[in-house]
N, CA, C, O and the ligand as a Tripos MOL2 file, in Angstrom:
@<TRIPOS>MOLECULE
protein
  257   255    65     0     0
PROTEIN
NO_CHARGES

@<TRIPOS>ATOM
      1 N          -3.6900    4.1710    1.9510 N.3       1 MET1
      2 CA         -3.1170    2.8620    1.5210 C.3       1 MET1
      3 C          -3.4510    1.6990    2.5560 C.2       1 MET1
      4 O          -3.5750    1.9640    3.7520 O.2       1 MET1
      5 N          -3.5790    0.5210    2.1100 N.am      2 LYS2
      6 CA         -3.7300   -0.5690    2.9930 C.3       2 LYS2
      7 C          -2.8140   -1.6800    2.6620 C.2       2 LYS2
      8 O          -2.7910   -2.1660    1.5310 O.2       2 LYS2
      9 N          -2.0500   -2.0960    3.6340 N.am      3 CYS3
     10 CA         -1.1400   -3.2710    3.4760 C.3       3 CYS3
     11 C          -1.7870   -4.4940    3.0600 C.2       3 CYS3
     12 O          -2.7250   -4.9520    3.7120 O.2       3 CYS3
     13 N          -1.3230   -5.0830    1.9610 N.am      4 SER4
     14 CA         -1.9570   -6.2820    1.4690 C.3       4 SER4
     15 C          -1.5610   -7.5050    2.2780 C.2       4 SER4
     16 O          -2.1300   -8.5830    2.1060 O.2       4 SER4
     17 N          -0.5790   -7.3350    3.1640 N.am      5 LEU5
     18 CA         -0.1250   -8.4750    3.9690 C.3       5 LEU5
     19 C          -0.8160   -8.5540    5.2550 C.2       5 LEU5
     20 O          -1.4240   -9.5740    5.5800 O.2       5 LEU5
     21 N          -0.7420   -7.4510    6.0480 N.am      6 CYS6
     22 CA         -1.3660   -7.4880    7.4310 C.3       6 CYS6
     23 C          -2.7050   -6.6990    7.4620 C.2       6 CYS6
     24 O          -3.4650   -6.8040    8.4250 O.2       6 CYS6
     25 N          -2.9810   -5.9070    6.3950 N.am      7 GLY7
     26 CA         -4.2580   -5.2110    6.4160 C.3       7 GLY7
     27 C          -4.2090   -3.8860    7.1770 C.2       7 GLY7
     28 O          -5.2450   -3.2520    7.3810 O.2       7 GLY7
     29 N          -2.9620   -3.4450    7.6160 N.am      8 TYR8
     30 CA         -2.7990   -2.1660    8.3370 C.3       8 TYR8
     31 C          -2.9980   -1.0550    7.3500 C.2       8 TYR8
     32 O          -2.4580   -1.0750    6.2440 O.2       8 TYR8
     33 N          -3.8320   -0.0180    7.7880 N.am      9 GLU9
     34 CA         -4.0850    1.1080    6.9410 C.3       9 GLU9
     35 C          -3.1730    2.2660    7.3360 C.2       9 GLU9
     36 O          -3.0920    2.6270    8.5100 O.2       9 GLU9
     37 N          -2.4800    2.8550    6.3390 N.am     10 PHE10
     38 CA         -1.5560    3.9380    6.6600 C.3      10 PHE10
     39 C          -1.5950    5.0040    5.5790 C.2      10 PHE10
     40 O          -2.1600    4.8080    4.5030 O.2      10 PHE10
     41 N          -0.9860    6.1290    5.8890 N.am     11 ASP11
     42 CA         -0.8670    7.2440    4.9730 C.3      11 ASP11
     43 C           0.3620    7.0410    4.0330 C.2      11 ASP11
     44 O           1.3490    6.4320    4.4440 O.2      11 ASP11
     45 N           0.3020    7.5270    2.8330 N.am     12 ILE12
     46 CA          1.4480    7.4160    1.9400 C.3      12 ILE12
     47 C           2.6750    8.1030    2.5300 C.2      12 ILE12
     48 O           3.7990    7.6190    2.4000 O.2      12 ILE12
     49 N           2.4360    9.2470    3.1860 N.am     13 SER13
     50 CA          3.5530   10.0360    3.7620 C.3      13 SER13
     51 C           4.2240    9.2270    4.9110 C.2      13 SER13
     52 O           5.4320    9.3470    5.1200 O.2      13 SER13
     53 N           3.4900    8.4580    5.6070 N.am     14 GLU14
     54 CA          4.0540    7.5500    6.6430 C.3      14 GLU14
     55 C           4.9440    6.5530    5.9680 C.2      14 GLU14
     56 O           6.0360    6.3010    6.4760 O.2      14 GLU14
     57 N           4.5690    5.9760    4.8820 N.am     15 SER15
     58 CA          5.3020    4.9650    4.1720 C.3      15 SER15
     59 C           6.6170    5.5600    3.7010 C.2      15 SER15
     60 O           7.6780    4.9710    3.9070 O.2      15 SER15
     61 N           6.5540    6.7060    3.0810 N.am     16 SER16
     62 CA          7.8090    7.2570    2.4710 C.3      16 SER16
     63 C           8.8350    7.5190    3.5610 C.2      16 SER16
     64 O          10.0270    7.3330    3.3170 O.2      16 SER16
     65 N           8.4340    7.9370    4.7370 N.am     17 SER17
     66 CA          9.3510    8.1980    5.8520 C.3      17 SER17
     67 C           9.9570    6.9150    6.3490 C.2      17 SER17
     68 O          11.0950    6.8570    6.8160 O.2      17 SER17
     69 N           9.1350    5.8750    6.2280 N.am     18 ALA18
     70 CA          9.6830    4.4820    6.6150 C.3      18 ALA18
     71 C          10.6590    4.0060    5.6300 C.2      18 ALA18
     72 O          11.5040    3.1790    5.9740 O.2      18 ALA18
     73 N          10.6090    4.4730    4.4000 N.am     19 CYS19
     74 CA         11.5430    4.0530    3.3860 C.3      19 CYS19
     75 C          12.7500    5.0180    3.2180 C.2      19 CYS19
     76 O          13.4800    4.9260    2.2310 O.2      19 CYS19
     77 N          12.9480    5.9170    4.1640 N.am     20 SER20
     78 CA         13.9660    6.9220    3.9530 C.3      20 SER20
     79 C          15.3350    6.3180    4.1890 C.2      20 SER20
     80 O          16.3340    6.9690    3.8820 O.2      20 SER20
     81 N          15.4330    5.1630    4.6950 N.am     21 SER21
     82 CA         16.7170    4.4430    4.8590 C.3      21 SER21
     83 C          17.0280    3.5870    3.6780 C.2      21 SER21
     84 O          18.0890    2.9680    3.5980 O.2      21 SER21
     85 N          16.0380    3.5490    2.6970 N.am     22 CYS22
     86 CA         16.3260    2.7240    1.6200 C.3      22 CYS22
     87 C          17.3780    3.2370    0.6750 C.2      22 CYS22
     88 O          17.3250    4.4070    0.2960 O.2      22 CYS22
     89 N          18.3820    2.3820    0.2540 N.am     23 PRO23
     90 CA         19.4640    2.8780   -0.5950 C.3      23 PRO23
     91 C          19.0330    3.3590   -1.8950 C.2      23 PRO23
     92 O          19.7420    4.1420   -2.5270 O.2      23 PRO23
     93 N          17.8630    2.9230   -2.3590 N.am     24 MET24
     94 CA         17.3210    3.4070   -3.6280 C.3      24 MET24
     95 C          16.2900    4.4940   -3.4570 C.2      24 MET24
     96 O          15.3830    4.6540   -4.2730 O.2      24 MET24
     97 N          16.4460    5.2410   -2.3770 N.am     25 ASN25
     98 CA         15.4520    6.2030   -1.9380 C.3      25 ASN25
     99 C          14.9490    7.0630   -3.1050 C.2      25 ASN25
    100 O          13.7400    7.2170   -3.2740 O.2      25 ASN25
    101 N          15.8190    7.6010   -3.8770 N.am     26 LYS26
    102 CA         15.3930    8.4880   -4.9580 C.3      26 LYS26
    103 C          14.5700    7.8640   -6.0100 C.2      26 LYS26
    104 O          13.6490    8.4900   -6.5350 O.2      26 LYS26
    105 N          14.8680    6.6540   -6.3370 N.am     27 SER27
    106 CA         14.0830    6.0540   -7.3810 C.3      27 SER27
    107 C          13.1590    4.9520   -6.8670 C.2      27 SER27
    108 O          12.5400    4.2180   -7.6370 O.2      27 SER27
    109 N          13.0910    4.8630   -5.5680 N.am     28 CYS28
    110 CA         12.2940    3.7760   -4.9950 C.3      28 CYS28
    111 C          10.7780    4.1010   -5.1450 C.2      28 CYS28
    112 O          10.3560    5.1810   -4.7310 O.2      28 CYS28
    113 N           9.9910    3.2320   -5.7000 N.am     29 THR29
    114 CA          8.5890    3.4810   -5.8340 C.3      29 THR29
    115 C           7.8250    2.5210   -4.9660 C.2      29 THR29
    116 O           6.6130    2.3720   -5.1170 O.2      29 THR29
    117 N           8.5240    1.8600   -4.0500 N.am     30 LEU30
    118 CA          7.7550    0.9270   -3.2120 C.3      30 LEU30
    119 C           7.2400    1.6100   -2.0120 C.2      30 LEU30
    120 O           7.8330    2.5670   -1.5130 O.2      30 LEU30
    121 N           6.1720    1.1420   -1.5590 N.am     31 LEU31
    122 CA          5.6140    1.5660   -0.2170 C.3      31 LEU31
    123 C           5.9470    0.5170    0.7580 C.2      31 LEU31
    124 O           5.9210   -0.6810    0.4760 O.2      31 LEU31
    125 N           6.2860    1.0270    1.9990 N.am     32 ARG32
    126 CA          6.5720    0.0640    2.9970 C.3      32 ARG32
    127 C           5.5840    0.1680    4.2190 C.2      32 ARG32
    128 O           5.4220    1.2420    4.7990 O.2      32 ARG32
    129 N           4.9810   -0.8950    4.5610 N.am     33 CYS33
    130 CA          4.0330   -0.9330    5.7260 C.3      33 CYS33
    131 C           4.7050   -0.6020    7.0160 C.2      33 CYS33
    132 O           5.6010   -1.3450    7.4170 O.2      33 CYS33
    133 N           4.3370    0.4890    7.7280 N.am     34 PRO34
    134 CA          4.9610    0.8720    8.9910 C.3      34 PRO34
    135 C           4.6720   -0.2360   10.0660 C.2      34 PRO34
    136 O           5.3560   -0.3190   11.0860 O.2      34 PRO34
    137 N           3.6720   -1.0470    9.8030 N.am     35 ASN35
    138 CA          3.3620   -2.0410   10.8610 C.3      35 ASN35
    139 C           4.1960   -3.3000   10.7460 C.2      35 ASN35
    140 O           4.7290   -3.7740   11.7490 O.2      35 ASN35
    141 N           4.3260   -3.8660    9.5230 N.am     36 CYS36
    142 CA          4.9850   -5.1800    9.4200 C.3      36 CYS36
    143 C           6.2650   -4.9980    8.5530 C.2      36 CYS36
    144 O           7.0830   -5.9170    8.5200 O.2      36 CYS36
    145 N           6.4710   -3.8740    7.8610 N.am     37 GLY37
    146 CA          7.6550   -3.7760    7.0480 C.3      37 GLY37
    147 C           7.5140   -4.3370    5.6440 C.2      37 GLY37
    148 O           8.4510   -4.2840    4.8480 O.2      37 GLY37
    149 N           6.4260   -4.8330    5.3680 N.am     38 TYR38
    150 CA          6.2190   -5.4700    3.9940 C.3      38 TYR38
    151 C           6.3250   -4.3630    2.9000 C.2      38 TYR38
    152 O           5.7270   -3.2970    3.0470 O.2      38 TYR38
    153 N           7.0460   -4.6070    1.8680 N.am     39 GLU39
    154 CA          7.1850   -3.6040    0.8270 C.3      39 GLU39
    155 C           6.3560   -4.0960   -0.4380 C.2      39 GLU39
    156 O           6.3870   -5.2690   -0.8100 O.2      39 GLU39
    157 N           5.6730   -3.1860   -1.0190 N.am     40 PHE40
    158 CA          4.9030   -3.4170   -2.2210 C.3      40 PHE40
    159 C           4.8480   -2.2430   -3.1260 C.2      40 PHE40
    160 O           5.0060   -1.1190   -2.6490 O.2      40 PHE40
    161 N           4.6270   -2.4220   -4.4560 N.am     41 PRO41
    162 CA          4.5620   -1.3010   -5.3580 C.3      41 PRO41
    163 C           3.3690   -0.4720   -5.1500 C.2      41 PRO41
    164 O           2.3260   -1.0000   -4.7640 O.2      41 PRO41
    165 N           3.4490    0.8360   -5.3880 N.am     42 LYS42
    166 CA          2.3060    1.7070   -5.2360 C.3      42 LYS42
    167 C           1.3020    1.4700   -6.3460 C.2      42 LYS42
    168 O           1.6450    1.3920   -7.5250 O.2      42 LYS42
    169 N           0.0580    1.3590   -5.9320 N.am     43 GLU43
    170 CA         -0.9890    1.1440   -6.9710 C.3      43 GLU43
    171 C          -1.2700    2.4750   -7.6170 C.2      43 GLU43
    172 O          -1.3840    3.4800   -6.9160 O.2      43 GLU43
    173 N          -1.3880    2.5200   -8.9380 N.am     44 PRO44
    174 CA         -1.8480    3.6880   -9.6450 C.3      44 PRO44
    175 C          -3.2060    4.1100   -9.1280 C.2      44 PRO44
    176 O          -3.9580    3.2760   -8.6230 O.2      44 PRO44
    177 N          -3.5380    5.3880   -9.2420 N.am     45 GLU45
    178 CA         -4.7340    5.9280   -8.6540 C.3      45 GLU45
    179 C          -6.0330    5.2670   -9.1920 C.2      45 GLU45
    180 O          -7.0040    4.9950   -8.4860 O.2      45 GLU45
    181 N          -5.9310    5.0350  -10.5620 N.am     46 TRP46
    182 CA         -7.1620    4.4450  -11.1770 C.3      46 TRP46
    183 C          -7.3920    3.0690  -10.7060 C.2      46 TRP46
    184 O          -8.5340    2.6390  -10.5470 O.2      46 TRP46
    185 N          -6.2550    2.3130  -10.4630 N.am     47 LEU47
    186 CA         -6.3550    0.9370   -9.9940 C.3      47 LEU47
    187 C          -6.8870    0.8500   -8.5330 C.2      47 LEU47
    188 O          -7.5940   -0.0870   -8.1620 O.2      47 LEU47
    189 N          -6.5100    1.8770   -7.7240 N.am     48 GLU48
    190 CA         -6.9440    1.9170   -6.3620 C.3      48 GLU48
    191 C          -8.5080    2.1580   -6.3730 C.2      48 GLU48
    192 O          -9.2440    1.5190   -5.6210 O.2      48 GLU48
    193 N          -8.9370    3.0170   -7.1730 N.am     49 LYS49
    194 CA        -10.3920    3.3260   -7.2650 C.3      49 LYS49
    195 C         -11.1100    2.1180   -7.7830 C.2      49 LYS49
    196 O         -12.2260    1.8410   -7.3450 O.2      49 LYS49
    197 N         -10.5460    1.4180   -8.6590 N.am     50 LEU50
    198 CA        -11.1910    0.1950   -9.2310 C.3      50 LEU50
    199 C         -11.2670   -0.8930   -8.1590 C.2      50 LEU50
    200 O         -12.2620   -1.6050   -8.0230 O.2      50 LEU50
    201 N         -10.1830   -0.9850   -7.4150 N.am     51 THR51
    202 CA        -10.1970   -2.0200   -6.2920 C.3      51 THR51
    203 C         -11.2450   -1.6920   -5.2670 C.2      51 THR51
    204 O         -11.9280   -2.5830   -4.7600 O.2      51 THR51
    205 N         -11.3840   -0.4010   -4.9510 N.am     52 LYS52
    206 CA        -12.4400   -0.0780   -3.9660 C.3      52 LYS52
    207 C         -13.7980   -0.3170   -4.4890 C.2      52 LYS52
    208 O         -14.7010   -0.7370   -3.7650 O.2      52 LYS52
    209 N         -13.9510   -0.0460   -5.7700 N.am     53 LEU53
    210 CA        -15.2810   -0.3230   -6.3880 C.3      53 LEU53
    211 C         -15.5580   -1.8120   -6.2930 C.2      53 LEU53
    212 O         -16.6410   -2.2120   -5.8660 O.2      53 LEU53
    213 N         -14.5940   -2.6410   -6.6840 N.am     54 PHE54
    214 CA        -14.8740   -4.1050   -6.5650 C.3      54 PHE54
    215 C         -15.1140   -4.5920   -5.1460 C.2      54 PHE54
    216 O         -16.0080   -5.3810   -4.8380 O.2      54 PHE54
    217 N         -14.2320   -4.0500   -4.3050 N.am     55 LYS55
    218 CA        -14.3870   -4.4720   -2.8930 C.3      55 LYS55
    219 C         -15.8090   -4.1250   -2.2990 C.2      55 LYS55
    220 O         -16.3840   -4.8550   -1.4910 O.2      55 LYS55
    221 N         -16.3340   -2.8930   -2.7980 N.am     56 GLY56
    222 CA        -17.5590   -2.4720   -2.3730 C.3      56 GLY56
    223 C         -18.6890   -3.4300   -2.8390 C.2      56 GLY56
    224 O         -19.6390   -3.7340   -2.1180 O.2      56 GLY56
    225 N         -18.5130   -3.8590   -4.0490 N.am     57 LYS57
    226 CA        -19.5170   -4.7410   -4.7040 C.3      57 LYS57
    227 C         -19.4710   -6.1300   -4.1310 C.2      57 LYS57
    228 O         -20.5100   -6.7440   -3.8860 O.2      57 LYS57
    229 N         -18.2420   -6.6430   -3.9100 N.am     58 LYS58
    230 CA        -18.0910   -8.0610   -3.4490 C.3      58 LYS58
    231 C         -17.9400   -8.1280   -1.9550 C.2      58 LYS58
    232 O         -17.6030   -9.1840   -1.4200 O.2      58 LYS58
    233 N         -18.1820   -7.0200   -1.2510 N.am     59 ASN59
    234 CA        -18.1530   -7.0530    0.1960 C.3      59 ASN59
    235 C         -16.8070   -7.4570    0.8050 C.2      59 ASN59
    236 O         -16.7310   -8.0530    1.8790 O.2      59 ASN59
    237 N         -15.7540   -7.1050    0.0680 N.am     60 GLY60
    238 CA        -14.3660   -7.3020    0.6690 C.3      60 GLY60
    239 C         -13.9440   -8.7720    0.8290 C.2      60 GLY60
    240 O         -13.1510   -9.0750    1.7190 O.2      60 GLY60
    241 N         -14.4300   -9.6550    0.0260 N.am     61 ARG61
    242 CA        -14.0020  -11.0430    0.2330 C.3      61 ARG61
    243 C         -12.7520  -11.4530   -0.5410 C.2      61 ARG61
    244 O         -12.2600  -12.5760   -0.4210 O.2      61 ARG61
    245 N         -12.2490  -10.4950   -1.3490 N.am     62 ILE62
    246 CA        -11.1260  -10.8210   -2.2370 C.3      62 ILE62
    247 C          -9.8350  -11.0630   -1.4170 C.2      62 ILE62
    248 O          -9.1100  -12.0350   -1.6340 O.2      62 ILE62
    249 N          -9.5930  -10.1770   -0.5090 N.am     63 ASN63
    250 CA         -8.3200  -10.2940    0.2150 C.3      63 ASN63
    251 C          -8.3460  -11.0280    1.5230 C.2      63 ASN63
    252 O          -7.3460  -11.0610    2.2400 O.2      63 ASN63
    253 N          -9.4400  -11.6010    1.8360 N.am     64 SER64
    254 CA         -9.5330  -12.2300    3.1020 C.3      64 SER64
    255 C          -8.9730  -13.5880    3.1970 C.2      64 SER64
    256 O          -9.0160  -14.2000    4.2650 O.2      64 SER64
    257 ZN          1.7460   -4.6700    6.7510 Zn       65 ZN65
@<TRIPOS>BOND
     1     1     2 1
     2     2     3 1
     3     3     4 2
     4     3     5 am
     5     5     6 1
     6     6     7 1
     7     7     8 2
     8     7     9 am
     9     9    10 1
    10    10    11 1
    11    11    12 2
    12    11    13 am
    13    13    14 1
    14    14    15 1
    15    15    16 2
    16    15    17 am
    17    17    18 1
    18    18    19 1
    19    19    20 2
    20    19    21 am
    21    21    22 1
    22    22    23 1
    23    23    24 2
    24    23    25 am
    25    25    26 1
    26    26    27 1
    27    27    28 2
    28    27    29 am
    29    29    30 1
    30    30    31 1
    31    31    32 2
    32    31    33 am
    33    33    34 1
    34    34    35 1
    35    35    36 2
    36    35    37 am
    37    37    38 1
    38    38    39 1
    39    39    40 2
    40    39    41 am
    41    41    42 1
    42    42    43 1
    43    43    44 2
    44    43    45 am
    45    45    46 1
    46    46    47 1
    47    47    48 2
    48    47    49 am
    49    49    50 1
    50    50    51 1
    51    51    52 2
    52    51    53 am
    53    53    54 1
    54    54    55 1
    55    55    56 2
    56    55    57 am
    57    57    58 1
    58    58    59 1
    59    59    60 2
    60    59    61 am
    61    61    62 1
    62    62    63 1
    63    63    64 2
    64    63    65 am
    65    65    66 1
    66    66    67 1
    67    67    68 2
    68    67    69 am
    69    69    70 1
    70    70    71 1
    71    71    72 2
    72    71    73 am
    73    73    74 1
    74    74    75 1
    75    75    76 2
    76    75    77 am
    77    77    78 1
    78    78    79 1
    79    79    80 2
    80    79    81 am
    81    81    82 1
    82    82    83 1
    83    83    84 2
    84    83    85 am
    85    85    86 1
    86    86    87 1
    87    87    88 2
    88    87    89 am
    89    89    90 1
    90    90    91 1
    91    91    92 2
    92    91    93 am
    93    93    94 1
    94    94    95 1
    95    95    96 2
    96    95    97 am
    97    97    98 1
    98    98    99 1
    99    99   100 2
   100    99   101 am
   101   101   102 1
   102   102   103 1
   103   103   104 2
   104   103   105 am
   105   105   106 1
   106   106   107 1
   107   107   108 2
   108   107   109 am
   109   109   110 1
   110   110   111 1
   111   111   112 2
   112   111   113 am
   113   113   114 1
   114   114   115 1
   115   115   116 2
   116   115   117 am
   117   117   118 1
   118   118   119 1
   119   119   120 2
   120   119   121 am
   121   121   122 1
   122   122   123 1
   123   123   124 2
   124   123   125 am
   125   125   126 1
   126   126   127 1
   127   127   128 2
   128   127   129 am
   129   129   130 1
   130   130   131 1
   131   131   132 2
   132   131   133 am
   133   133   134 1
   134   134   135 1
   135   135   136 2
   136   135   137 am
   137   137   138 1
   138   138   139 1
   139   139   140 2
   140   139   141 am
   141   141   142 1
   142   142   143 1
   143   143   144 2
   144   143   145 am
   145   145   146 1
   146   146   147 1
   147   147   148 2
   148   147   149 am
   149   149   150 1
   150   150   151 1
   151   151   152 2
   152   151   153 am
   153   153   154 1
   154   154   155 1
   155   155   156 2
   156   155   157 am
   157   157   158 1
   158   158   159 1
   159   159   160 2
   160   159   161 am
   161   161   162 1
   162   162   163 1
   163   163   164 2
   164   163   165 am
   165   165   166 1
   166   166   167 1
   167   167   168 2
   168   167   169 am
   169   169   170 1
   170   170   171 1
   171   171   172 2
   172   171   173 am
   173   173   174 1
   174   174   175 1
   175   175   176 2
   176   175   177 am
   177   177   178 1
   178   178   179 1
   179   179   180 2
   180   179   181 am
   181   181   182 1
   182   182   183 1
   183   183   184 2
   184   183   185 am
   185   185   186 1
   186   186   187 1
   187   187   188 2
   188   187   189 am
   189   189   190 1
   190   190   191 1
   191   191   192 2
   192   191   193 am
   193   193   194 1
   194   194   195 1
   195   195   196 2
   196   195   197 am
   197   197   198 1
   198   198   199 1
   199   199   200 2
   200   199   201 am
   201   201   202 1
   202   202   203 1
   203   203   204 2
   204   203   205 am
   205   205   206 1
   206   206   207 1
   207   207   208 2
   208   207   209 am
   209   209   210 1
   210   210   211 1
   211   211   212 2
   212   211   213 am
   213   213   214 1
   214   214   215 1
   215   215   216 2
   216   215   217 am
   217   217   218 1
   218   218   219 1
   219   219   220 2
   220   219   221 am
   221   221   222 1
   222   222   223 1
   223   223   224 2
   224   223   225 am
   225   225   226 1
   226   226   227 1
   227   227   228 2
   228   227   229 am
   229   229   230 1
   230   230   231 1
   231   231   232 2
   232   231   233 am
   233   233   234 1
   234   234   235 1
   235   235   236 2
   236   235   237 am
   237   237   238 1
   238   238   239 1
   239   239   240 2
   240   239   241 am
   241   241   242 1
   242   242   243 1
   243   243   244 2
   244   243   245 am
   245   245   246 1
   246   246   247 1
   247   247   248 2
   248   247   249 am
   249   249   250 1
   250   250   251 1
   251   251   252 2
   252   251   253 am
   253   253   254 1
   254   254   255 1
   255   255   256 2
@<TRIPOS>SUBSTRUCTURE
     1 MET1         2 RESIDUE 1 A MET
     2 LYS2         6 RESIDUE 1 A LYS
     3 CYS3        10 RESIDUE 1 A CYS
     4 SER4        14 RESIDUE 1 A SER
     5 LEU5        18 RESIDUE 1 A LEU
     6 CYS6        22 RESIDUE 1 A CYS
     7 GLY7        26 RESIDUE 1 A GLY
     8 TYR8        30 RESIDUE 1 A TYR
     9 GLU9        34 RESIDUE 1 A GLU
    10 PHE10       38 RESIDUE 1 A PHE
    11 ASP11       42 RESIDUE 1 A ASP
    12 ILE12       46 RESIDUE 1 A ILE
    13 SER13       50 RESIDUE 1 A SER
    14 GLU14       54 RESIDUE 1 A GLU
    15 SER15       58 RESIDUE 1 A SER
    16 SER16       62 RESIDUE 1 A SER
    17 SER17       66 RESIDUE 1 A SER
    18 ALA18       70 RESIDUE 1 A ALA
    19 CYS19       74 RESIDUE 1 A CYS
    20 SER20       78 RESIDUE 1 A SER
    21 SER21       82 RESIDUE 1 A SER
    22 CYS22       86 RESIDUE 1 A CYS
    23 PRO23       90 RESIDUE 1 A PRO
    24 MET24       94 RESIDUE 1 A MET
    25 ASN25       98 RESIDUE 1 A ASN
    26 LYS26      102 RESIDUE 1 A LYS
    27 SER27      106 RESIDUE 1 A SER
    28 CYS28      110 RESIDUE 1 A CYS
    29 THR29      114 RESIDUE 1 A THR
    30 LEU30      118 RESIDUE 1 A LEU
    31 LEU31      122 RESIDUE 1 A LEU
    32 ARG32      126 RESIDUE 1 A ARG
    33 CYS33      130 RESIDUE 1 A CYS
    34 PRO34      134 RESIDUE 1 A PRO
    35 ASN35      138 RESIDUE 1 A ASN
    36 CYS36      142 RESIDUE 1 A CYS
    37 GLY37      146 RESIDUE 1 A GLY
    38 TYR38      150 RESIDUE 1 A TYR
    39 GLU39      154 RESIDUE 1 A GLU
    40 PHE40      158 RESIDUE 1 A PHE
    41 PRO41      162 RESIDUE 1 A PRO
    42 LYS42      166 RESIDUE 1 A LYS
    43 GLU43      170 RESIDUE 1 A GLU
    44 PRO44      174 RESIDUE 1 A PRO
    45 GLU45      178 RESIDUE 1 A GLU
    46 TRP46      182 RESIDUE 1 A TRP
    47 LEU47      186 RESIDUE 1 A LEU
    48 GLU48      190 RESIDUE 1 A GLU
    49 LYS49      194 RESIDUE 1 A LYS
    50 LEU50      198 RESIDUE 1 A LEU
    51 THR51      202 RESIDUE 1 A THR
    52 LYS52      206 RESIDUE 1 A LYS
    53 LEU53      210 RESIDUE 1 A LEU
    54 PHE54      214 RESIDUE 1 A PHE
    55 LYS55      218 RESIDUE 1 A LYS
    56 GLY56      222 RESIDUE 1 A GLY
    57 LYS57      226 RESIDUE 1 A LYS
    58 LYS58      230 RESIDUE 1 A LYS
    59 ASN59      234 RESIDUE 1 A ASN
    60 GLY60      238 RESIDUE 1 A GLY
    61 ARG61      242 RESIDUE 1 A ARG
    62 ILE62      246 RESIDUE 1 A ILE
    63 ASN63      250 RESIDUE 1 A ASN
    64 SER64      254 RESIDUE 1 A SER
    65 ZN65       257 GROUP 0 **** ****
């Protein structure tokens, strides 16, 4: 996973441990960036692949 706010790359397991103090832990589908604490919804796997495909083609200019 890559944080869309600060660009920090982290593992999903890292994120879930960061969210263990979340009161909605059981139903929480958000990922939290261990670096800046920004929370965002998890991308579906197909969307993640699609994003990588586009980023590869457009040389990563979308999020910059
Ligand atoms: Zn972040």
